[in-house]
N, C-alpha and C positions, 0 to 999 in steps of 0.2 A: 819211460815216460818221463818228460822233463817237471820241473818245477814251472807250474804257469806265469806267463810274464804280466798277464792283465789278471784284472777280476773285474769279470760284469755283474751288474745286480740287477734281475730283472723278475719283472711279476710273472711267476708260473702260471697266475690263475687267469691271465690275459689270452682269449684264442688267436687273437691279432697276432699279438706280440709272440704268442708260441710260435705262428707262422714260419716269423724268420730267425727265432732264436733256435729254433730246433733244425731247421737248415745248414746254418752257421755250426751248431755243434757236430754235425756228421762231416762238417771241413776242417774241423779242427781236431784230425788226427795226429797231431804232433803232441797237442795237450798243454797248447801255449794259454786256454782261458779257462779260468776257474769261473764257471758259469754259479753263480747265487740267486738262488731263488727265494725272495724275499720274503714270499707267503707262509716257507719249510722253513729259512733261516732267519726270523729276525733277529735274533743277535747277533746276526753277522753286520747289519746296519749301526746298530750302537757303536761297534768296536770300529765301525767304519768311519764314524762322527756322521752319521745319515739319520734323520729322521723318518718314520715310515711315509710321513706326507711327502718327503720332499720325492723318498722312491716312487713312491706313486704318479709325482707330479712328471717326473723325467727320469730317462735311463741313467744312470749311474758307473761310470766306470775308472777303476786306478789302473792309470797307464803303464807302460813299462819303466817308466822312470819314476814311479809311484806320486805321480799326482793324480787327483782327483779330476777328471771330464765329464763333462753333461752335454745331452741332448747329442747334437751331430758329431760334436768333436767328442763323446765317447765311442758313438758307432767307430766312429775313424780310428781310434785307438784300438778298437775290436779286430777291424777289418784288415789293420796291419798284419796283424797274426795269420789270416788266414788266406791259403790261396784262391786265385781269382778277384778277392776283393782286395786284395793288395794294389793293384791297379786303380781302382776304383779310388782310395784313398789316395795316392800321389794325385792322381787327377784333382780331386775335390780340392786337395792341400794347396796345389797349384793356382786355384783358380777362387781366392777369397771371396768372390760376392757369390759365388756357388754354394759358399758354406751358410750365409747369411739368408740366400734362398732357402735352400734344406731346412734349416734351422726355424726360421719362418713357419715351413709345413709342417715340422716336427711339432712344432709347439700347439700348432693348430691339433694334428693327429691325438698328440699327450691329452690336451685337454678334451677330448671327445671320445677317447678309445674306453672309459668305463662307462658311461651312458649307454653308449653303443654296445656292450657287451652286457649291460644290465647291472653293472654292477655300482655302488655309491660312492662318490670323492671321497676320498681320506680327510677327515676332519684336521 
């Protein structure tokens, strides 16, 4: 297995998030992504300079260039490492208006995901 190229910080206790994350984990056969469940590895957040609240509010990904990406740009960094998803990442990057639309939708999802799953928002 290779050294992971990107690091994805995700909420492992969110059933909605887990549907997507677990699907992507299955595709990550090359081991290009380090999957960090922030509920099990909170110390990883501090090492990356992310607060728990920030991590719960938006997905955070350290991309292949070691830059922090959040929201849709974070997903794009992950998608670039996965078969099938690479094409989606390329398409989204070529259409900047699509990033803005997807990011607006993601912000709404991220805001409501905790109440939808019975969790309280991080303070």
